[in-house]
N, C-alpha and C positions, 0 to 999 in steps of 0.2 A: 319415508323423507331422510330419514336417517342414514339408510342405506346409500342413497343417492348423494347425500351430502359428502359421503365418508369416499365414495368413488371420485367426485369431483375434485377434492382436497388431495386424494393419491395421484390423480392425473397429473394434476398441477405441480406437485412436486417433481414427479418423474419427467415432465416437459423441462421444467426450470432449473433441476440439478446440474445437468450438463453445463449450462450458461454460467451459471452462479459459482461453481466449482471451477476456479482457475487452476490450472497446472503451470507450475513454474518450473523454467529452465534455467541452468548454468551452461548450457552446451557451448562449445568452444566455435561452432559452425551451425547454423540453421537457416532452414527455409521455411516460406510460407506462401500462401496464396498459389497453391500448385505450383511450386517451384518460380513463381514469377521473382520473387524477392529473396535474395539470400543475404544474410547478416552473420555477423561475428566478430571475434576478437582481432584486430589489426595486428600484424606483425610488429613486434617491438624487440628491442636490445635483450641478449640473454641474461639471465639472473636480474631482470628488473620487472615489475608488475606490470600489466598491460594498462595501457591509458585510454584507447580509442575503441570504439565501436565502428566497425566498418559494414557498408551496406552496399548491395550491388542489384540494380534493377534497371530494366529498359527505359521505365519512367522517369528516371533520374536524369535532368538535362545536363548537358556537358557545362563546365564553368566559363565564366565569360571570358578568362585568359586563354589565349590559343596555346597549344603545346601539343606534345607527343602524347599517346596512349589511347586506350578506349574510353568513352565516356561512360557515365551510367554509375558512378560511384560516389558515394558520401561518407563522410567522416563525422563522427560526434564523439566529443570528450567529455569528462565530467561536468565543465563548465563552458560557456562560450556557445556560439551558433554553429550550427552545422557548416561545413566545408565540401562541396561538391569536387571532384577530382576526376583526372584521367589518369588511368593507370594501365601500364603494359607488362606486369607481372601479377602472379597471384601473389596478393597480400595479406590473405586471410592467415590465422594461425592453425586452425583445423583443416582437414581434408575432407570427411565426410559428414554433409550436413545433415543434422537430424531435422524431422519434419515437425514445424509446430502448428497446430490447428487453432480453429477459432474458439477463443477464453484463454489460451495459453499466454504467459508473462515469460520475459526472458530479463536476466540480470546477472551481471558477474561481480562479486564482491570491490576489487580494486577500481573498476569504473562506476561511476554513480551515474548509470543511466539504465533508466528501465524501459523495455518494450512491451507493447501489447498487441496482440493479434486479434483481429475481429473476421468476419465473414468476408469482408471486403477491403480490409486496410491493414497495414503495420504502422503503429505510431511509437515513436521512440522519445523520448524526454530526458534530459540531464537536471542535475540539482538547480540551475539556473533558469528553469523551466523554458530552455530552449529545445528545439529539436525538430522532427519532421513528421509527415505522414505520407506513405507512399501506398498507392491502390495499383492495381494491373496497368493503369493508363495515366496516372497524374502523380506528382511530387509535389508537396507544398511544405516549405520550412516555416519556423515560427520562432 
């Protein structure tokens, strides 16, 4: 019985370890959910710290205001609510996205935003507790 209990404990640790051991990233540009969601630092003026996270996904609806550019983008700063946008140019700082998998988290010092990646969603939250959740087929701001 002791041997069986030991095997069960070792098996449980092996199964749970990848889920509980979160990988943290500070990449300038990253993707998740099979490249269905791409996020990273938004372009900012030279010699100034970054101030916003920018995410792109087909699931992000166009903003209510009409305008030019492609829909599917959302900005999130350290405080305030997320802002959906239309963009007509590449507005990310990075150029080669790093793949973040289930259990990963993202954050960059100057931007008080933390993103976590699960098997089905990317969730980003700022210090005001506002943010959004993006899945392959939906977007929800909070």
